[in-house]
N, C-alpha and C positions, 0 to 999 in steps of 0.2 A: 099866842104871843104875849109876852110880858113887857110892859113899858114902865120904866121908873123915871120920874121927872122931878129933879131938884129936891130930893128928900134930905132931911136933916133930922138927927136924933141925938139928944143929950141926956146924960144920966147925972143929974146934979151939975157939978162944974166940969164934968168930962164930956166933951163933944165927940161922940162916937163916930158919926158920919155927918158930912156937911155938903149940901148942894150936889148930891150924887145923882147922875142921870145916865141911863143906858137903855138899850132895848135887847130883848132876847127873842129871836124869831123861831117860828115853827120849822121843823126839819133841820135844826141846827143845835149844836152844843155851845152854850155860852158859859165861860168860866170867869169868876171873880178871882183874880190872882193877887195875893198880898201876904205879907208876913202875919204872924199871930198878933192879934190886937189891932189890925189895920182897919177893921170895920166891916169885914165880910159877913160875919154871922149876924150882926145887927141889921145889915142890909137885907139878908135873906129872911130874917124873922119879920121884917117889915113887909116884905113881899108876901109872906105866908099869913099875914094878918095876925101874927102873934105879938107884934109891937105896933103902936100907932105913931107915925112920924110927927115931929113937931112942925114940920113944914113939908111942902111938896105932895106928890101923889103917886100911887101905884095903880095900874090897871092890868087886869088879866082877861084877855079876850074881850076887851071893851068894858068890863065890869070894874068899877072903882072899888078898890079894896077897903078904903076908909068908909065909903057910903054903904057898901053891901059886903061885909067881910064873909058872911056865910055863903053868899052866892059865889064869891071869888074862890073860896076854899073848895067848893064842889068841883071846880075846874083844875084844882091843884092836887098833886101827889107830893107829900112832904116826907123827906128822908132826913131825920134830925141828926145832929152831931152826937147825941147820946141815944142809943136804941130804945131804952126804957121798956123792956119786955116784962110781961107779967109771968113770973117764973112758975106759977102753979098751972098756967094754961099751956096746952099743946100749941104747936105751930098752927094747926088747923083751927083751933078755937080763936087764936089771934085773928086769923084771916076772916073767919065768920063774923067776929065781933066788929071789925072795921068795915066789912062789907055791909053789915046792917046799919052802921052809922051813916053810910052813904046811900041808904035806901034800898039795898038789895035784899030780897027775901025769896024763899022757896027755890024753885028750879034755877032761876037766874043766879042766885047766890051760890048754889052748888056748882054750877058751870064756871062761875068766876073763880072759885077756889081751885077747881081742877085745872083751869087754864094757867093761872099764875103759878101753881105748884109745878106744872109741867115745864113752863118757861124757865123757872129758876132751879129745876132739878131738885125738888124738895121731897121726893118720894120717901127717902130714908128717914126723914125727920118730921114728917107731917103730923104724925100722931104721937110724938114724944113731947113731954113737958120741956119747956125751954130752959129750965134750970140746968146748969152745967153745959149749955151749948158753947161751942167754940165761937170766936169772933166771926169767922166766916159763916157759920150757921146762923148766928144772930143777925148778921148783915142780910142774909137771905130773907129772914122773917120780916125785918124792918122794911126792906125794899118791896117785898110782896104785899104788905099791908098798905104801902104808899101807892101802889099801882093797881090794887084789887078792883077799883072802880073805873079803870081805864081812863085816867085823866089825860087831857091834852097837854098839860104842862106839869113837869116834874122838877122839884127843887131839892137839891141835895147839898148838905153842909159837910164839906170835907169827907166824902163818902168812903175813901180808902184808908182812913185813919185806923191803925191797929190791925189791918188785915194782912194775911200772908200773901205770898206771890201768886198762888193759884186763885185765891179769892179775888185779888185785884184784877187778874186777867179775866175772870168770869164777869166781874162787875163792868169792866170796860167794854166787853163784848155786848153785854145787855144794853148798856147805854147807847152804843153805836146802833144796835138793832132798833131801839126806841127812836133814835134820830131818823133812821131810814124809813120808819113807819110814819114819819111826819110830826112827831112830838117835839115840843119845845122843851129842851133840857137846860136847866140853869143850875150850875154847881159852883162851889168854892173850893179852892185848893191853894197850897203853897209849895206843891211839888212840881218842879219845872218839867220833868220828863213826862209826867202825867198830863200836864196842861198841853204840851206840844203834841202828844199823841192824840188826844181827844178833841181838842177845841177847834171850832170854826171861828169863834169870836172870843177875844180875851179882853177883859176890863181890868186894868191894873189899878189897884187901890193902895194908898199909903196914908196913914194918919187920917183916915176917914174921907179922903178926897180921891176922885178919879184922876190919875196921872196921865193915862193914855188908854185908847182902846182901838181895836182893829183885829185883823187876822194875825196869827203868830208870825207869818212871813212878813206882813206889812210892818209890824212893830220892830222886828229884827232889822229890817231894811231902814226904817226911819231913824232908828237909833245908831245905825252904822256899826252894828256889832255882829259877832259870828253866831250867836245863839240867843235864845230867849232869856236865859238867866242873866247874861251880860246886858241885854237890852233892858231888862227890868231894873237892874241897878242904875243904869244911866238915866232912864226916864223918871224913875221915882226920885232920884237924887236931884235932878233938874227941877222937878216940881217943888221939892222941899227948899231949894235955894231961892226959887222965885217967891215962895210964900214968906221966906225970911226977909 
């Protein structure tokens, strides 16, 4: 479980997020929904201990990210918005490298690589250098290295960006399987259809502030709108009017 309490983060004069709070539970998919620049990535980078908040706190399975970032990161699998692959390494070498970073060696490392490669259907690319990989193939490697150590919590920043239809379908199925296995899945998106299909819990963010949160059905009902897109417009606009 991931618990975010009243975090704020500024970059110079720009307040990226302010007083953001929400929880992401085990066995559920929680989505941060907002437009580009709304504060989603800053929030996720704070959760992943890549940024230190100016205020508030984040805990991962009871471990405070600010006090013990390394301990919290052991419990996290991070799928970044930029895949950042090493083009001279094969997919297998990527997985072995990240497995070693998480303390796996010998037979356990070999088993972990085999299991994640099977899960993501990577047999045809496992021993190829990643240079020239398609976006879908790059996604597989990035996701595989994020879950190689079987973390309880998985954080994904706009994971379907740039993917083709079949890759998106595969990723959605994998995330649903992780959820069914009891993992806490926290992701960001601005694609309404994706959010409605995947999410158990939606946290709407605009201008660095949480506007509303709940199930997609609850948010649509509370806004009195026919779908999540219209609910998002109404709820975020109301927050902006109140702030003004």
